[in-house]
C-alpha positions, 0 to 999 in steps of 0.5 A: 758415815750417815746416809746424807754423807753417802748421798753427797759422795754419790752426788760428787761422783755424778758431778764428775761424770756429768761434767766430763760427759756434758756434751754427750747425747744418744739417738733418743736424745735427739727426739727428746730435744726436738720435743723440748724445743717445741714445748719451750716455744709454747707447743704443749701439744708436742707432749702428746707423742704416742711413742715418747712419754711426756715427762722427760721432754717437758723438763727439757722444755722447761730448762730451755725456756728458762735458760734459752741455750744456744745450739752449742749449749743445748746438750749441756742444758740437757745434761743439767736436767739429767743431773737434777734427775740424779739428785731426785733419784738419790733423794728417792733412794735415801727416802726408800732406805730410811723407810725400808731399814725401819722394817728390819728390826735387826737393823734398828737393834744393831750397833752403829758399826753394823748400821754403817756397814749396811748403809755403805753397802746400800749406797755403794750398790745404788752408785754401781747400778745407777752409774754402770747400768742406767747411766748418769748422763744417758739422754733418756728417761730411765734415771727418772724411772728409777726415781719413781721406782724408789719413791714408790718402794719408799711409800710401799714400806711406809704403808706396810707399817701398822697405822698407815693412813688412807692419805698415804695410800692415796699418795702411793696411787698418785705416784704410781699413776704419775709413772706413766708420764715418765715411761709407758711401761710403768703403768702395767707395773703400777698395777702389778705393784698395787696387787702384790703389795695388797696380797702381801698386806693380806697375809699379815695378821690383824689386818681387817679385810674391809680396811684392806679393800678400802685402801686398795680401792683408794690406791687404785682410784688415785692411780687411774685418776692421775694417769687418766689425762694422758690416757685420754690424750693418747686415746683421742689421737688413736680413736680408741682406748690406748696407752700409745704405740710404744708397746706395740711398736717394740713388740713388732720390732723385737718379737715379730721381727717386723721389717722395716723397723724404726725407719718408716713403713710403706706397706708390702708386708703380710696382710695380717700386719695391717695397712699403712695409714701414714706411709712416707712418700716413695720418691724412687724404687731400686733403691727405695728413697723415702721423703718425710719432710711433713707433717711431722716436725723434728730434725729426723721426723721418722724418729720424732714420731714413730707412731705416726709413720707406723699407724695402721700396723698390727702385732701378730702373735707367733709362739716361736718368735715369742719363745726366741725373744724370751731366750734372747732376754734370758741370755742378757739376764745371764750376762747381767748376772755374770757382771754381778757375780760378786753380789750373787756370790756374796748372797750365796755365802751369806746363805751358807753361813746363816744355815751354819749359824742356825740363828733361830732367834731371827726369823726369815723376813722377806717382803713378798711385794719387794721381791715379786715386784722386781721379778714381775718387771724383769718378766714383763721386759723379757716378753718384748724388749730388754735393756739393762737400764730398764730393770736396773732399779728393780734389780737394786731393790731385789739385791737389797731385800735379799741382803737385808734378809741375810746379813743379820742372820750371820755374825758381825765379822762374817757380815763385814767380811762378805760385804767388804769383799763384795764391795771391793770386787763390784765397785772397782769398775765404778772407781775406774769410770770415775778415774777415767772421767777425771783424766778426760776432764783434765786432758780436755781442759789442757787441750780443748777439742770440739765434740765429734758432732760439733766438728761435723756440724762446723765442717758442714757450715764450711761447705756452704750449708746453712740453717734450714737446709734439707739433708738426705741420708744414705742408710739410717740417720739416728746419730744426726745431732750435728744436723740439729746443731746446724738447724738443718733437717734430715727429710729424705732417706735411702732405706738400705744404704747397700742398695745405693753403694752397689749402683753404677755411677750413672744410676747413682747420679740419677738418685742424687738428681732426685734428691736435689729435685726436692730441695735436698742440699746434701747427702749424709752417709755413715761408714761409707764403703769404698766404692766406685762412687768416690768423687765428691764425697767428703769425710767429715769426721767420726761420731761416737757409736755411729762411725765415720760421717761423709757428705756429698753436696748436691747441686741442681740436677741439670748441672750436677756433676758426679 
């Protein structure tokens, strides 16, 4: 089957999963949807968020502007955007595979059977990494990042061939510069890519250093020029040259173990961490109750613009904490390796068989940049914070480059046997995921049910809450998409829910009255423990990845029964 045929199979799989998960949303998706709504309403300045990169919410905003979805259809429209990004990613990967395979003479010279086997292996690996490691319906920009990575790798392969023009190098630089609009982490990785690519090209014979340096300058300049507007926007907001707050905040939360993390900072920390510039307002102490209705918009303002609430914070280097973070990330890499034991075992078998075969007529061919760039990405994330979806496209590039260097050094039967076994073992989770999606779609078609957050939203409406009402949270409110569905906002929060649940009935009433005094209509809690504060709390339902959601409808403080 041709690459186009395998692309269509991947698209069909994505359509099945996308339809089943068309109402799926994760906590970060709430902030992206809020930003998208601002963009669709004409507030393009919302894209200048110092924490969330602008490209993904810009696409959401464009889709909202065109389709004007009702609250019930906002998440399906978000999933349409995700599906379009998947189409972009599969197109980028097909472009990469076409350019990359031309750099392997053995692939060009092998039979159609050999080409078909390796094409199958490449696209099956793509499907596995994108569906299991990134997530086709995940409400974050990591699939968009994968598209940028594959486009960059495709252009890297093209400029590595003799006769590449300066326009191709300029296009490569522009693409890498555009990566910062998708995710801030792509900016340092862009310069790592450029450096490694030109070191790799410098090792090739026949390349004049003057030509190499001119192309290096063109690529770097194009990268900087494309990225400059966003850097300038963020720097103006910060009052200094800045790439935003995402790196700093993730370092503080992940390495410095900064407390509080993710929920607003009111001070009380060690002096070396700085002084808060925009702290949430403290309504009460014991328990600590914060209010943050303004000036940041959004359903959950603390998570809409973390950079604003943590302004003034500073990172502190601690060698012990840094080593502990690296150790934790290495353990996660080990877990990823265990889940990828079939491809790893297959590569080891190919190494052994290639040594036995002694194919001296086929030299070892490995592109330095195509190996080192993924390793550089893995090393960068290991220093701060790691999720498998962050490194999935880089691991796929590394996997294919290793197999591309090995599979043609062994006999055809050995290659077919090893690759078939690897696919058989590694692809069954993907097949199982597709089967589950089909089964879920059939079941929901026969017995339709509301999504968990929709059911919670409807119950809030039935209790008399209305669009525009303010909510308070006992503990975090990251999974509060039901509030956006009802066009409400979470504007106040008890930071540590356990502090509230330990209160006596009289003290709890005092806290509830304080919430009511600022216009909060109801308190929301997730996984409320069994306590003496039972009266008035109503269980609304269970939200996926969060827990059982309960509500306590408030009344004016003076006649508020408990």
